[in-house]
C-alpha positions as CSV (number, residue, x, y, z in Angstrom):
1,M,-112.7,-103.4,-106.2
2,S,-115.4,-100.9,-107.1
3,I,-115.1,-99.0,-110.3
4,P,-116.4,-95.4,-110.5
5,S,-119.4,-95.0,-112.9
6,D,-119.2,-92.8,-115.9
7,K,-121.6,-90.4,-114.3
8,A,-119.6,-90.1,-111.1
9,T,-116.4,-89.6,-113.2
10,S,-118.2,-87.0,-115.2
11,R,-119.3,-85.1,-112.1
12,R,-115.8,-85.2,-110.7
13,D,-114.4,-83.9,-113.9
14,K,-117.0,-81.1,-113.9
15,R,-116.1,-80.1,-110.4
16,R,-112.4,-80.0,-111.2
17,G,-113.1,-78.0,-114.4
18,E,-115.2,-75.5,-112.4
19,L,-112.4,-75.0,-109.9
20,R,-109.8,-74.6,-112.6
21,E,-112.0,-72.0,-114.3
22,L,-112.5,-70.2,-111.0
23,L,-108.8,-70.2,-110.1
24,G,-107.9,-69.3,-113.7
25,Q,-109.6,-65.9,-113.2
26,R,-106.9,-63.3,-112.4
27,E,-109.2,-61.1,-110.3
28,F,-110.4,-64.0,-108.1
29,R,-106.9,-65.2,-107.6
30,L,-105.8,-61.7,-106.4
31,L,-108.9,-61.5,-104.1
32,Y,-108.1,-65.0,-102.8
33,I,-104.5,-64.1,-102.1
34,G,-105.4,-60.8,-100.4
35,Q,-108.1,-62.3,-98.2
36,T,-106.0,-65.3,-97.2
37,S,-103.1,-63.0,-96.2
38,S,-105.4,-60.7,-94.3
39,I,-107.0,-63.6,-92.4
40,I,-103.6,-65.0,-91.4
41,G,-102.9,-61.6,-90.0
42,D,-106.1,-61.6,-88.0
43,A,-105.3,-65.0,-86.7
44,I,-101.9,-63.9,-85.5
45,V,-103.2,-60.8,-83.6
46,P,-104.7,-62.4,-80.4
47,V,-101.6,-64.5,-79.6
48,A,-99.2,-61.7,-80.4
49,L,-101.2,-59.1,-78.5
50,A,-101.6,-61.4,-75.5
51,F,-97.9,-61.9,-75.0
52,A,-97.1,-58.2,-75.8
53,V,-99.6,-56.8,-73.2
54,L,-98.7,-59.4,-70.5
55,E,-95.0,-58.7,-71.1
56,L,-95.6,-55.0,-70.8
57,T,-98.1,-54.8,-68.0
58,E,-98.3,-58.3,-66.4
59,S,-102.1,-57.6,-66.1
60,A,-104.9,-59.8,-67.4
61,S,-107.3,-56.9,-67.1
62,A,-105.0,-54.8,-69.3
63,L,-105.1,-57.6,-71.9
64,G,-108.9,-57.5,-71.8
65,L,-108.9,-53.8,-72.5
66,V,-106.6,-54.1,-75.5
67,L,-108.6,-57.0,-77.0
68,A,-111.9,-55.2,-76.4
69,A,-110.4,-52.1,-78.1
70,R,-110.2,-54.1,-81.3
71,V,-113.6,-55.8,-81.1
72,V,-115.9,-53.0,-79.8
73,P,-115.4,-50.5,-82.7
74,T,-115.9,-53.3,-85.2
75,V,-119.3,-54.0,-83.7
76,L,-120.3,-50.3,-83.3
77,L,-119.3,-49.2,-86.8
78,L,-120.5,-52.2,-88.8
79,L,-123.7,-50.5,-90.0
80,L,-121.8,-47.4,-91.0
81,G,-119.3,-49.6,-92.8
82,G,-122.0,-51.2,-94.8
83,V,-123.4,-47.8,-95.9
84,I,-119.9,-46.5,-97.0
85,A,-119.1,-49.8,-98.8
86,D,-122.3,-49.4,-100.9
87,R,-121.5,-45.8,-101.6
88,M,-118.0,-46.1,-102.9
89,S,-115.6,-48.6,-104.6
90,R,-115.5,-51.6,-102.3
91,R,-112.0,-52.6,-103.6
92,S,-110.7,-49.1,-102.8
93,L,-112.3,-49.1,-99.3
94,M,-110.7,-52.5,-98.6
95,V,-107.3,-51.2,-99.7
96,L,-107.6,-48.3,-97.3
97,C,-108.7,-50.5,-94.5
98,D,-105.7,-52.8,-95.1
99,A,-103.4,-49.8,-95.1
100,A,-104.8,-48.6,-91.8
101,C,-104.2,-52.1,-90.3
102,F,-100.7,-52.2,-91.8
103,L,-99.8,-48.9,-90.2
104,S,-101.3,-49.6,-86.8
105,Q,-99.7,-53.0,-86.5
106,L,-96.4,-51.8,-87.8
107,A,-96.4,-48.9,-85.3
108,Q,-97.3,-51.3,-82.5
109,G,-94.5,-53.7,-83.4
110,V,-91.9,-51.0,-83.7
111,M,-92.9,-49.5,-80.4
112,L,-92.6,-52.8,-78.7
113,L,-89.2,-53.5,-80.2
114,T,-87.9,-50.0,-79.2
115,G,-89.4,-50.1,-75.7
116,T,-91.6,-47.1,-76.3
117,A,-95.0,-49.0,-76.1
118,S,-97.5,-48.1,-73.4
119,L,-101.0,-49.4,-72.6
120,P,-102.8,-46.3,-73.9
121,S,-100.9,-46.4,-77.2
122,M,-101.7,-50.1,-77.6
123,I,-105.4,-49.4,-77.0
124,V,-105.5,-46.5,-79.5
125,L,-103.7,-48.5,-82.2
126,Q,-106.1,-51.5,-81.7
127,L,-109.1,-49.1,-81.9
128,I,-107.8,-48.0,-85.3
129,A,-107.4,-51.6,-86.5
130,G,-110.9,-52.6,-85.1
131,S,-112.5,-49.6,-86.8
132,A,-110.9,-50.6,-90.1
133,G,-112.4,-54.1,-89.7
134,A,-115.9,-52.6,-89.5
135,F,-115.6,-51.2,-93.0
136,F,-113.5,-54.1,-94.5
137,H,-116.0,-57.0,-93.7
138,P,-119.1,-55.5,-95.4
139,A,-117.0,-54.4,-98.4
140,A,-115.5,-57.9,-98.7
141,T,-118.9,-59.6,-98.7
142,G,-120.0,-57.3,-101.5
143,L,-116.8,-57.5,-103.6
144,L,-116.9,-61.2,-104.3
145,P,-120.1,-61.1,-106.3
146,E,-118.5,-58.4,-108.4
147,V,-115.5,-60.6,-109.2
148,V,-117.2,-64.0,-109.9
149,K,-120.5,-65.0,-111.6
150,P,-123.5,-65.9,-109.3
151,A,-123.2,-69.6,-110.3
152,Q,-119.5,-69.5,-109.1
153,L,-120.2,-68.1,-105.7
154,Q,-120.6,-71.4,-103.8
155,R,-117.2,-72.6,-105.1
156,A,-115.6,-69.2,-104.4
157,N,-117.0,-69.1,-100.9
158,G,-115.9,-72.7,-100.4
159,L,-112.3,-71.8,-101.3
160,M,-112.4,-68.7,-99.2
161,G,-113.8,-70.6,-96.3
162,L,-111.2,-73.3,-96.7
163,S,-108.3,-70.7,-96.6
164,E,-109.9,-68.9,-93.7
165,N,-110.2,-72.1,-91.6
166,T,-106.7,-73.1,-92.5
167,A,-105.4,-69.6,-91.6
168,Y,-107.1,-69.6,-88.2
169,T,-105.6,-73.1,-87.6
170,I,-102.0,-72.2,-88.5
171,G,-102.1,-68.5,-87.6
172,P,-101.8,-68.9,-83.8
173,A,-98.9,-71.4,-84.4
174,I,-97.1,-68.9,-86.6
175,A,-97.6,-66.3,-83.9
176,G,-96.3,-68.6,-81.2
177,V,-93.1,-69.4,-83.2
178,L,-92.5,-65.7,-83.8
179,V,-93.0,-64.8,-80.2
180,V,-90.7,-67.6,-78.9
181,A,-88.0,-67.2,-81.5
182,F,-88.0,-63.4,-81.6
183,S,-90.5,-61.3,-79.7
184,P,-94.2,-60.2,-79.6
185,G,-93.1,-57.0,-81.5
186,A,-91.6,-59.1,-84.3
187,A,-94.9,-61.1,-84.5
188,L,-96.9,-57.9,-84.9
189,I,-94.5,-56.6,-87.6
190,F,-95.1,-59.9,-89.5
191,D,-98.8,-59.3,-88.9
192,A,-98.4,-55.8,-90.5
193,A,-96.7,-57.4,-93.5
194,T,-99.8,-59.7,-94.1
195,F,-102.0,-56.6,-94.4
196,A,-99.5,-55.0,-96.9
197,V,-99.7,-58.1,-99.1
198,S,-103.5,-58.0,-98.9
199,A,-103.6,-54.3,-99.8
200,L,-101.3,-54.9,-102.8
201,A,-103.3,-57.8,-104.1
202,L,-106.6,-55.9,-103.8
203,F,-105.1,-52.8,-105.5
204,L,-104.1,-54.9,-108.5
205,I,-107.7,-56.2,-109.0
206,R,-109.3,-54.7,-112.2
207,L,-113.1,-55.0,-112.3
208,A,-115.4,-54.6,-115.3
209,P,-116.0,-50.9,-116.4
210,G,-118.5,-49.4,-114.0
211,A,-118.3,-52.2,-111.5
212,D,-115.8,-50.3,-109.3
213,K,-118.0,-47.3,-108.9
214,P,-120.4,-46.2,-106.2
215,K,-123.2,-48.8,-106.0
216,A,-126.3,-46.6,-105.4
217,G,-128.4,-47.0,-108.5
218,T,-130.9,-44.1,-108.6
219,E,-130.3,-40.4,-108.2
220,D,-132.4,-40.5,-105.0
221,E,-130.1,-43.2,-103.6
222,K,-127.0,-41.3,-104.6
223,S,-128.1,-38.2,-102.8
224,S,-129.7,-40.0,-99.8
225,S,-128.4,-39.5,-96.3
226,I,-126.6,-42.2,-94.3
227,F,-129.8,-42.8,-92.3
228,Q,-131.8,-43.2,-95.4
229,D,-129.2,-45.7,-96.7
230,L,-129.5,-47.6,-93.4
231,K,-133.3,-47.7,-93.7
232,L,-133.1,-49.0,-97.3
233,G,-130.6,-51.6,-96.2
234,W,-132.9,-52.6,-93.3
235,E,-135.8,-53.0,-95.7
236,E,-133.8,-55.2,-97.9
237,F,-132.8,-57.3,-94.9
238,R,-136.2,-57.6,-93.3
239,S,-138.0,-58.4,-96.5
240,R,-136.1,-61.8,-96.7
241,T,-137.6,-64.1,-94.2
242,W,-134.9,-66.8,-94.8
243,L,-132.2,-64.2,-94.1
244,W,-133.4,-62.7,-90.9
245,T,-134.3,-66.2,-89.7
246,M,-130.7,-67.3,-90.3
247,V,-129.3,-64.2,-88.5
248,A,-131.7,-64.7,-85.6
249,W,-130.3,-68.2,-85.2
250,A,-126.7,-67.0,-85.5
251,A,-127.4,-64.5,-82.7
252,S,-128.7,-67.3,-80.5
253,F,-125.6,-69.3,-81.3
254,H,-123.3,-66.4,-80.3
255,L,-125.3,-65.8,-77.1
256,L,-126.0,-69.3,-75.8
257,V,-123.6,-71.7,-77.5
258,L,-120.2,-70.4,-78.5
259,P,-119.5,-68.6,-75.2
260,A,-120.2,-71.8,-73.3
261,W,-117.7,-73.7,-75.4
262,Q,-115.1,-70.8,-75.1
263,V,-115.4,-70.3,-71.4
264,F,-116.1,-73.8,-70.0
265,G,-114.0,-75.7,-72.5
266,P,-110.6,-74.6,-71.1
267,A,-112.0,-74.8,-67.5
268,V,-113.1,-78.5,-68.0
269,A,-109.8,-79.3,-69.7
270,R,-107.8,-77.8,-66.8
271,D,-109.8,-79.4,-64.0
272,D,-110.7,-82.8,-65.5
273,L,-108.9,-83.6,-68.8
274,G,-105.2,-83.0,-68.0
275,G,-104.7,-79.3,-68.6
276,A,-103.7,-77.1,-71.5
277,S,-102.3,-79.9,-73.7
278,A,-105.7,-81.5,-73.8
279,W,-107.4,-78.3,-74.8
280,A,-104.7,-77.7,-77.4
281,I,-105.6,-81.1,-79.0
282,I,-109.3,-80.4,-78.9
283,S,-108.8,-76.9,-80.4
284,A,-106.7,-78.3,-83.2
285,C,-109.5,-80.7,-84.0
286,T,-112.0,-77.9,-84.2
287,G,-109.7,-76.4,-86.9
288,L,-109.4,-79.7,-88.7
289,G,-113.2,-80.0,-88.7
290,S,-113.6,-76.5,-90.1
291,I,-111.2,-77.4,-92.9
292,L,-112.9,-80.6,-93.7
293,G,-116.3,-78.8,-93.8
294,G,-114.9,-76.4,-96.3
295,V,-113.7,-79.2,-98.5
296,I,-117.1,-80.9,-98.4
297,A,-119.0,-77.6,-99.1
298,L,-116.7,-77.1,-102.1
299,R,-117.7,-80.4,-103.6
300,M,-121.4,-80.2,-103.0
301,R,-124.0,-78.7,-105.4
302,P,-127.2,-78.5,-103.3
303,R,-130.4,-77.5,-105.0
304,F,-131.9,-76.1,-101.8
305,I,-129.0,-74.2,-100.4
306,M,-130.5,-73.3,-97.0
307,R,-131.3,-76.9,-96.2
308,A,-127.7,-77.7,-96.9
309,S,-126.8,-74.8,-94.6
310,F,-128.8,-75.6,-91.5
311,I,-129.2,-79.4,-91.5
312,P,-125.5,-80.0,-90.6
313,L,-125.8,-77.5,-87.7
314,G,-127.2,-80.2,-85.5
315,L,-123.8,-81.8,-85.5
316,Y,-122.4,-79.0,-83.3
317,G,-124.3,-80.3,-80.3
318,L,-122.0,-83.3,-80.2
319,Q,-118.9,-81.5,-78.9
320,L,-121.0,-79.6,-76.3
321,L,-122.5,-82.8,-75.0
322,A,-119.2,-84.6,-75.0
323,L,-117.7,-81.8,-73.0
324,A,-120.6,-81.7,-70.6
325,L,-120.2,-85.4,-69.9
326,V,-116.4,-85.0,-69.5
327,A,-115.8,-87.6,-72.1
328,P,-112.2,-88.8,-72.7
329,V,-110.1,-86.3,-74.8
330,P,-110.1,-88.5,-77.9
331,V,-113.9,-88.6,-77.8
332,I,-114.3,-84.9,-77.4
333,A,-111.7,-84.4,-80.2
334,V,-113.6,-86.5,-82.6
335,C,-116.8,-84.8,-81.7
336,A,-115.1,-81.4,-82.3
337,V,-114.1,-82.5,-85.8
338,I,-117.6,-83.6,-86.7
339,S,-119.2,-80.5,-85.1
340,N,-117.1,-78.0,-86.9
341,I,-117.6,-79.8,-90.2
342,G,-121.3,-78.8,-89.9
343,L,-120.6,-75.3,-88.8
344,S,-118.2,-74.7,-91.6
345,M,-120.7,-75.9,-94.2
346,F,-123.3,-73.5,-92.7
347,N,-120.9,-70.6,-93.1
348,V,-120.2,-71.4,-96.8
349,F,-123.8,-72.0,-97.8
350,S,-125.4,-69.2,-95.9
351,L,-123.0,-66.6,-97.2
352,T,-123.5,-67.9,-100.7
353,A,-127.3,-67.7,-100.3
354,M,-127.0,-64.0,-99.3
355,Q,-124.7,-63.1,-102.1
356,Q,-126.9,-64.8,-104.7
357,N,-130.1,-63.3,-103.6
358,V,-129.4,-59.8,-102.3
359,P,-129.0,-56.9,-104.9
360,I,-125.4,-56.0,-105.4
361,G,-126.2,-52.3,-104.8
362,S,-127.3,-53.0,-101.2
363,M,-125.1,-56.0,-100.5
364,S,-122.7,-54.3,-98.1
365,R,-125.5,-52.7,-96.1
366,V,-127.4,-56.0,-95.8
367,S,-124.2,-57.8,-94.9
368,S,-123.5,-55.3,-92.1
369,Y,-126.9,-56.1,-90.6
370,E,-126.1,-59.8,-91.0
371,W,-122.7,-59.3,-89.3
372,L,-124.1,-57.2,-86.5
373,G,-127.0,-59.5,-85.8
374,S,-124.8,-62.5,-85.9
375,I,-122.0,-61.4,-83.6
376,G,-123.4,-58.5,-81.7
377,L,-124.5,-60.6,-78.8
378,L,-121.2,-62.5,-78.4
379,P,-119.8,-60.1,-75.8
380,V,-123.1,-60.3,-73.9
381,G,-122.9,-64.1,-74.0
382,Q,-119.3,-64.1,-72.9
383,A,-120.2,-61.8,-70.0
384,L,-123.2,-63.8,-68.8
385,V,-122.1,-67.4,-69.3
386,G,-119.8,-67.5,-66.2
387,P,-122.5,-66.2,-63.9
388,A,-125.0,-68.6,-65.5
389,G,-122.7,-71.5,-64.8
390,G,-122.3,-70.3,-61.2
391,L,-126.1,-70.2,-60.7
392,S,-126.6,-73.7,-62.1
393,S,-123.5,-75.5,-63.3
394,A,-121.2,-75.6,-66.3
395,T,-122.7,-79.0,-67.2
396,S,-126.2,-77.5,-67.3
397,V,-125.2,-74.6,-69.6
398,L,-123.4,-77.0,-71.9
399,V,-126.3,-79.4,-72.1
400,V,-128.7,-76.5,-72.9
401,G,-126.4,-75.4,-75.7
402,A,-126.2,-79.0,-77.0
403,V,-130.0,-79.4,-77.0
404,W,-130.4,-76.1,-78.8
405,M,-128.1,-77.2,-81.5
406,F,-129.8,-80.6,-81.9
407,L,-133.1,-78.8,-82.3
408,T,-131.8,-76.2,-84.7
409,P,-132.4,-78.1,-88.0
410,A,-136.0,-78.9,-87.1
411,L,-136.7,-75.3,-86.0
412,L,-135.2,-73.8,-89.1
413,F,-136.9,-76.3,-91.4
414,V,-140.4,-75.1,-90.5
415,V,-139.5,-71.7,-92.1
416,R,-140.9,-72.2,-95.6
417,D,-138.8,-69.4,-97.2
418,A,-135.6,-70.9,-95.8
419,R,-136.2,-74.5,-96.7
420,N,-137.4,-73.7,-100.3
421,L,-134.6,-71.2,-101.2
422,E,-132.8,-72.6,-104.3
423,A,-129.2,-72.1,-105.2
424,V,-127.9,-70.7,-108.5
425,H,-125.9,-73.2,-110.5
426,E,-124.7,-73.3,-114.0
427,S,-126.8,-75.8,-116.0
428,H,-125.0,-78.9,-117.2
429,G,-127.4,-80.6,-119.6
430,A,-128.4,-84.0,-118.3
431,D,-128.0,-83.1,-114.7
432,E,-130.4,-80.2,-115.0
433,E,-132.9,-82.5,-116.7
434,E,-132.8,-84.9,-113.8
435,G,-133.7,-82.1,-111.4
436,E,-130.4,-81.9,-109.5
437,I,-129.6,-78.4,-110.6
438,K,-132.2,-75.7,-110.7
439,P,-132.1,-71.9,-111.1
440,S,-132.5,-69.6,-108.2
441,A,-135.9,-69.0,-106.9
442,S,-135.6,-66.3,-104.2
443,V,-138.7,-66.2,-102.0
444,T,-139.2,-63.1,-100.0
445,S,-141.8,-61.9,-97.5
446,T,-142.0,-59.5,-94.7
447,P,-142.0,-60.7,-91.1
């Protein structure tokens, strides 16, 4: 039986101590509760809306319109959301966004329960919720560095990512139970309650004096126009080669890779793997992998944070290749676990890198460019992947995605600014002397 060394025990104790310290901070606990509640609400929405719209209209096209009404304004208003979040209190803006989501989902649920819902009303209410999301996300990215110290950001993002992945795993199940036991309207009212909890938790956060004020630092910035703010945010974004490289890759992922999995995965499961039950097992394993990836990221303390971010991405090709080969369900499920471990680690480390190296005054603007660049091409990919599969085959599209993922670590590793970006960690004596923990060394250059 092996006995842990004193050094291994010491490191484990340090990790536990750091987590206790982080969770012992009142403001972080409130933010964690609020974010977790809000994410559970987001995870419930697709299932609840799907059954609500189909019950009301019996039309898949109508469902597509309602779902698009929630996504499109989020994409279109992200840059404006980043500017506003840098101009005012991020906490207050997030409270207002949660309040808007609470009211829209509550109204939607009540209208469904009372039989007064209509397709136009559902579209309008989801437009409101989607617009709120465009302001909430950049504000949330900027608020976390105001709540915790730079050296705590990786642990904080790890915990946030863990709760997010767990919420997206259990959220659809909660929605399904509520729809079956009660009705889609009841599920949407429960969804509204999650936003109320989030708004209350965020409202109770008390930041350091001056931290909850508008973020523009100079008088010129304070009096600048929205377009000037967007330009300044763009300059901050483009001056960091490691950042726009990461976003360019994320855009390719949402254009070439994720749509192939989303569209051809259910189709292959239906035609060759036994139907919806097989896809349910595989989907559950993607959630499990995401949770495990969050746990691993929570325990790691990488010196070079972007290396830790993009090296695991190559694992994602496994699930695409297994699906392309129509492997047995257990094989695809195992590959899905492994693949999403890597993707979850990327999400934690890349977000931490941005929060540690971008000035707090422009964080929300920069994050809005990151959000838009990362997910803006997803609707395009979703629209094109079907025709691409028709011109060649689903197998060909999946193999192309798998090869791209296998090549990703090598392609990103050639970008010097990315591979040499160092993380911020608190020094711990001997560990720092051994070179395991180094201070941040943000390297920036223009493309």
